[in-house]
C-alpha positions as CSV (number, residue, x, y, z in Angstrom):
1,X,8.7,-27.0,39.2
2,X,9.3,-26.7,35.3
3,X,11.3,-29.5,34.2
4,X,14.3,-27.8,32.0
5,X,14.4,-28.5,28.2
6,X,17.4,-30.5,27.6
7,X,19.9,-28.3,25.0
8,X,20.2,-29.8,21.8
9,X,23.7,-28.7,19.9
10,X,23.6,-27.3,16.3
11,X,25.1,-29.9,13.6
12,X,28.0,-28.4,12.2
13,X,27.7,-29.6,8.5
14,X,29.7,-32.8,7.4
15,X,33.0,-32.5,5.3
16,X,34.6,-35.2,3.9
17,X,38.6,-36.7,4.1
18,X,39.1,-35.4,0.3
19,X,37.4,-31.9,1.5
20,X,40.0,-31.7,4.6
21,X,42.7,-28.8,3.4
22,X,46.1,-29.5,4.4
23,X,47.8,-27.7,7.0
24,X,51.3,-27.7,9.3
25,X,51.3,-30.8,12.2
26,X,50.9,-28.8,14.8
27,X,48.1,-26.6,13.5
28,X,44.4,-27.6,14.7
29,X,42.4,-29.8,12.5
30,X,40.2,-28.1,9.6
31,X,37.4,-30.5,10.4
32,X,36.8,-28.8,13.5
33,X,37.5,-31.9,15.9
34,X,39.5,-29.7,18.0
35,X,42.4,-32.0,17.4
36,X,46.2,-30.9,16.1
37,X,46.3,-31.8,12.8
38,X,49.0,-34.1,12.4
39,X,46.5,-36.1,15.7
40,X,43.2,-36.5,13.4
41,X,43.2,-36.2,9.5
42,X,47.0,-35.0,9.3
43,X,47.8,-38.8,10.5
44,X,45.8,-41.0,8.0
45,X,47.2,-38.3,4.6
46,X,50.6,-39.2,6.3
47,X,49.6,-42.4,5.7
48,X,48.7,-42.2,2.4
49,X,51.6,-40.2,1.5
50,X,54.2,-42.5,2.6
51,X,52.6,-45.9,1.8
52,X,55.2,-48.5,-0.1
53,X,54.2,-48.9,-3.3
54,X,55.8,-52.3,-4.3
55,X,55.8,-51.9,-7.9
56,X,55.9,-48.3,-8.9
57,X,56.5,-48.2,-12.6
58,X,54.0,-51.3,-13.8
59,X,52.6,-50.6,-16.4
60,X,55.0,-48.5,-17.7
61,X,57.1,-49.3,-21.2
62,X,60.9,-50.5,-20.0
63,X,59.5,-51.6,-16.7
64,X,62.5,-53.5,-16.3
65,X,64.9,-50.8,-17.4
66,X,63.7,-48.3,-15.2
67,X,64.0,-50.6,-12.5
68,X,67.6,-51.0,-13.4
69,X,68.9,-47.5,-14.0
70,X,67.0,-46.4,-10.9
71,X,69.2,-49.1,-8.8
72,X,71.9,-50.6,-11.0
73,X,73.5,-48.6,-13.8
74,X,75.4,-45.3,-12.7
75,X,75.2,-43.4,-15.5
76,X,72.5,-43.2,-17.9
77,X,69.9,-41.4,-20.4
78,X,66.5,-42.4,-22.0
79,X,65.0,-39.7,-23.9
80,X,60.6,-39.4,-22.5
81,X,57.5,-38.8,-24.8
82,X,54.9,-37.3,-22.5
83,X,50.5,-38.0,-23.5
84,X,49.7,-34.9,-26.1
85,X,53.5,-33.9,-27.2
86,X,55.4,-31.8,-25.2
87,X,54.4,-28.6,-23.9
88,X,55.3,-25.1,-25.9
89,X,59.6,-24.4,-25.3
90,X,60.4,-27.7,-24.0
91,X,62.3,-29.0,-26.6
92,X,62.9,-32.5,-25.0
93,X,62.7,-34.4,-21.6
94,X,65.2,-36.9,-20.8
95,X,65.6,-39.3,-17.8
96,X,68.8,-39.5,-16.2
97,X,70.3,-41.8,-13.9
98,X,71.8,-38.9,-11.9
99,X,71.9,-34.7,-11.7
100,X,74.7,-32.8,-10.4
101,X,74.0,-31.6,-7.2
102,X,71.7,-34.5,-6.7
103,X,69.1,-32.6,-8.3
104,X,65.4,-33.4,-8.8
105,X,65.6,-31.8,-11.9
106,X,67.1,-29.4,-14.4
107,X,65.6,-26.6,-16.5
108,X,68.0,-26.1,-18.7
109,X,69.1,-23.0,-20.6
110,X,67.9,-24.4,-24.1
111,X,64.2,-25.2,-22.1
112,X,65.4,-28.8,-22.6
113,X,64.3,-31.0,-18.6
114,X,66.4,-33.5,-17.2
115,X,64.4,-35.7,-15.0
116,X,66.9,-37.4,-12.1
117,X,65.9,-41.0,-11.4
118,X,68.3,-41.7,-8.1
119,X,67.0,-40.0,-5.8
120,X,65.5,-39.9,-2.4
121,X,61.9,-39.4,-2.4
122,X,59.1,-38.3,-0.1
123,X,56.4,-40.8,-0.4
124,X,56.3,-44.2,-0.7
125,X,55.5,-44.1,-4.6
126,X,58.6,-43.5,-6.6
127,X,56.5,-42.4,-9.7
128,X,54.2,-40.1,-7.8
129,X,56.8,-38.2,-6.8
130,X,59.0,-38.6,-10.3
131,X,55.5,-37.0,-12.3
132,X,55.4,-34.4,-9.7
133,X,58.8,-33.6,-10.5
134,X,58.7,-33.3,-13.4
135,X,55.3,-31.3,-13.9
136,X,57.2,-28.6,-12.0
137,X,60.4,-28.8,-14.4
138,X,57.9,-28.6,-17.2
139,X,56.9,-25.3,-16.3
140,X,60.4,-23.9,-14.6
141,X,62.2,-21.0,-15.4
142,X,65.1,-22.2,-18.2
143,X,68.7,-22.3,-16.3
144,X,67.1,-23.4,-12.9
145,X,67.1,-26.6,-10.8
146,X,64.0,-28.4,-9.6
147,X,64.2,-28.9,-5.2
148,X,62.7,-31.8,-3.8
149,X,58.9,-31.5,-1.8
150,X,56.6,-32.8,-0.9
151,X,53.7,-34.3,-2.5
152,X,50.2,-35.6,-2.5
153,X,48.8,-38.3,-2.0
154,X,46.4,-38.1,-4.5
155,X,49.3,-36.6,-7.2
156,X,49.7,-37.8,-11.1
157,X,52.1,-40.9,-11.9
158,X,54.9,-41.2,-14.5
159,X,51.8,-43.4,-16.0
160,X,49.2,-40.3,-15.8
161,X,51.9,-38.9,-17.9
162,X,54.1,-40.8,-20.3
163,X,53.5,-42.2,-23.5
164,X,53.3,-46.1,-22.9
165,X,53.3,-46.5,-26.8
166,X,56.7,-44.6,-27.1
167,X,60.0,-46.7,-27.3
168,X,62.0,-46.8,-24.0
169,X,65.6,-46.5,-25.1
170,X,68.7,-46.6,-23.0
171,X,71.9,-45.7,-23.6
172,X,74.3,-45.8,-21.4
173,X,77.3,-43.8,-20.6
174,X,80.9,-44.3,-19.8
175,X,81.0,-41.1,-16.8
176,X,78.5,-38.2,-16.4
177,X,79.5,-35.4,-19.1
178,X,76.0,-35.9,-20.7
179,X,75.3,-33.2,-17.5
180,X,76.6,-30.3,-19.4
181,X,75.7,-30.5,-23.2
182,X,78.9,-28.0,-24.5
183,X,81.8,-28.9,-23.1
184,X,82.9,-29.9,-19.2
185,X,84.6,-26.5,-19.2
186,X,81.8,-24.6,-19.9
187,X,80.3,-26.1,-16.4
188,X,80.1,-24.3,-12.6
189,X,82.7,-25.0,-10.2
190,X,80.4,-27.1,-8.0
191,X,78.7,-29.0,-11.4
192,X,82.1,-29.6,-12.0
193,X,83.4,-30.9,-9.1
194,X,80.3,-32.7,-8.7
195,X,80.9,-34.2,-12.1
196,X,84.4,-35.5,-11.0
197,X,83.3,-37.2,-7.8
198,X,80.6,-39.0,-10.2
199,X,83.0,-40.2,-12.8
200,X,85.4,-41.4,-10.0
201,X,82.9,-43.6,-8.5
202,X,80.8,-45.1,-11.8
203,X,81.2,-48.8,-12.1
204,X,82.0,-49.5,-16.0
205,X,78.8,-50.8,-17.2
206,X,77.2,-52.3,-20.9
207,X,73.9,-52.7,-21.6
208,X,73.6,-56.1,-23.9
209,X,71.9,-55.9,-27.3
210,X,70.8,-59.3,-27.8
211,X,68.1,-59.8,-24.2
212,X,66.3,-57.6,-22.6
213,X,67.5,-55.4,-19.4
214,X,71.2,-57.4,-18.9
215,X,73.5,-55.1,-18.2
216,X,77.0,-56.6,-17.8
217,X,79.4,-54.6,-15.2
218,X,83.5,-54.7,-14.4
219,X,84.4,-54.6,-10.9
220,X,88.1,-54.6,-9.6
221,X,87.7,-58.7,-8.8
222,X,85.6,-60.0,-11.2
223,X,82.6,-59.1,-13.6
224,X,78.7,-59.6,-13.2
225,X,75.9,-59.7,-15.2
226,X,73.0,-58.1,-13.4
227,X,69.7,-58.8,-15.3
228,X,66.1,-57.4,-14.7
229,X,63.4,-59.7,-15.3
230,X,59.4,-59.2,-15.3
231,X,58.0,-62.7,-14.7
232,X,56.1,-62.9,-11.1
233,X,59.0,-63.5,-8.4
234,X,57.3,-67.1,-7.0
235,X,57.5,-68.2,-10.9
236,X,60.8,-67.4,-11.9
237,X,62.5,-68.9,-8.9
238,X,61.2,-72.3,-9.6
239,X,62.3,-71.6,-13.1
240,X,65.7,-70.6,-12.2
241,X,65.7,-73.8,-9.5
242,X,65.2,-76.2,-12.6
243,X,67.9,-74.7,-14.1
244,X,70.5,-75.0,-11.4
245,X,69.0,-78.5,-10.7
246,X,69.9,-79.4,-14.0
247,X,73.6,-77.4,-14.2
248,X,72.7,-75.2,-17.3
249,X,71.7,-72.0,-14.9
250,X,75.4,-70.5,-15.9
251,X,76.6,-68.4,-18.6
252,X,79.5,-70.9,-19.5
253,X,82.5,-71.9,-18.4
254,X,83.7,-69.9,-15.4
255,X,80.8,-68.5,-14.4
256,X,77.7,-68.8,-11.8
257,X,74.6,-68.3,-10.7
258,X,75.2,-66.6,-7.2
259,X,71.9,-64.9,-6.1
260,X,69.8,-62.7,-7.1
261,X,68.1,-58.5,-6.4
262,X,64.5,-57.8,-5.7
263,X,63.7,-54.4,-6.5
264,X,60.8,-52.7,-7.4
265,X,58.6,-55.4,-7.6
266,X,60.8,-57.2,-9.9
267,X,63.4,-60.1,-9.2
268,X,67.3,-59.4,-10.9
269,X,69.5,-62.8,-11.0
270,X,72.9,-61.6,-10.7
271,X,75.6,-64.1,-12.0
272,X,79.5,-63.6,-11.3
273,X,82.0,-63.5,-13.8
274,X,85.6,-64.0,-14.7
275,X,87.7,-60.7,-14.8
276,X,88.1,-61.3,-18.4
277,X,85.0,-61.8,-19.9
278,X,83.5,-58.5,-20.8
279,X,79.9,-57.2,-22.3
280,X,80.3,-58.9,-25.7
281,X,80.9,-62.3,-24.5
282,X,78.0,-62.3,-22.2
283,X,75.7,-61.6,-25.5
284,X,75.3,-65.8,-26.7
285,X,75.6,-67.5,-23.8
286,X,72.7,-64.8,-22.5
287,X,70.9,-65.5,-25.8
288,X,71.5,-69.6,-25.0
289,X,69.9,-68.7,-21.3
290,X,67.2,-66.7,-22.0
291,X,65.8,-69.6,-24.4
292,X,66.3,-72.4,-21.6
293,X,64.8,-70.2,-18.8
294,X,61.7,-69.8,-21.4
295,X,61.6,-73.5,-21.5
296,X,61.7,-73.7,-17.7
297,X,58.3,-71.2,-17.3
298,X,56.8,-72.8,-19.6
299,X,57.2,-76.2,-17.4
300,X,54.4,-77.2,-15.1
301,X,54.7,-79.8,-12.9
302,X,55.9,-80.4,-10.0
303,X,59.8,-79.4,-8.5
304,X,61.7,-82.3,-8.0
305,X,63.5,-83.0,-4.4
306,X,66.9,-81.6,-6.2
307,X,64.9,-78.6,-7.8
308,X,63.4,-77.7,-4.2
309,X,67.3,-77.8,-2.7
310,X,67.9,-75.7,-5.8
311,X,65.1,-73.0,-5.2
312,X,65.9,-73.1,-1.2
313,X,69.0,-72.2,-1.8
314,X,68.7,-69.5,-4.6
315,X,66.1,-68.1,-2.2
316,X,68.7,-67.8,0.7
317,X,70.4,-65.6,-1.9
318,X,68.1,-63.2,-2.6
319,X,68.8,-59.2,-1.3
320,X,66.0,-56.6,-1.0
321,X,67.3,-53.2,-2.7
322,X,63.8,-52.0,-2.5
């Protein structure tokens, strides 16, 4: 008997992961594997989207203030400059801590754009989420809010859109009246109700003028100074430990360094202040502390036993915000 020739399957053209379109999770994967998208290339796509970027604002002017506005400051705005200038019909772009109804962004009637910073995001890269929202806001119809949506893993980031040569100068507000350009009376009932709730929850906050990215805030029991610092965490912990062991880490009588936050890849030391100490009274001691900290950061000798104990105490009093 004649031998049967082995049958060969026709080779399918190979496509790369980048060429595979995104489809619904339960649909067949476009790569032709026969599996559902979520169990095939959708798994890698989902991982790429949700993979956490530890320091999303790195490289941006005002990185420390961006972290403060995202995590610490109730009501603030800052004008944004775009690479290549503003599109036609967009008189201004403003970053805001929070927008009414928790909108991600708003295109106002006059064409200006408000971009909200303190919103839940769909991916692990806050910069990419904000850039996607900003791009959609620039094209939205005037007078409309911009909804949230899932962004692609290869989307642009704020670093691609913002002019890194422009100043980044936040303005801290006592409330959220900046939501309504004319007056609170002109707001819709929904926005007015949201405004009332936001104002009731806002903690009085002031940005110090003598040092960078330090914010005084008032609470019923005591006041605080929360200072976002750009140095690498290990280096900053060593420097603060040197000051703490020497008894020079405070901002004066009745104040003390109580710990720190971690937020978006940066460290935020926190000081307790007496309830009677206002923001203006923090200016001079904060400037003096900045000088002592600069000297401690420049030190290259090993930590002493007392300094190591101080460092351990500071490490134990860290809280991660993001």
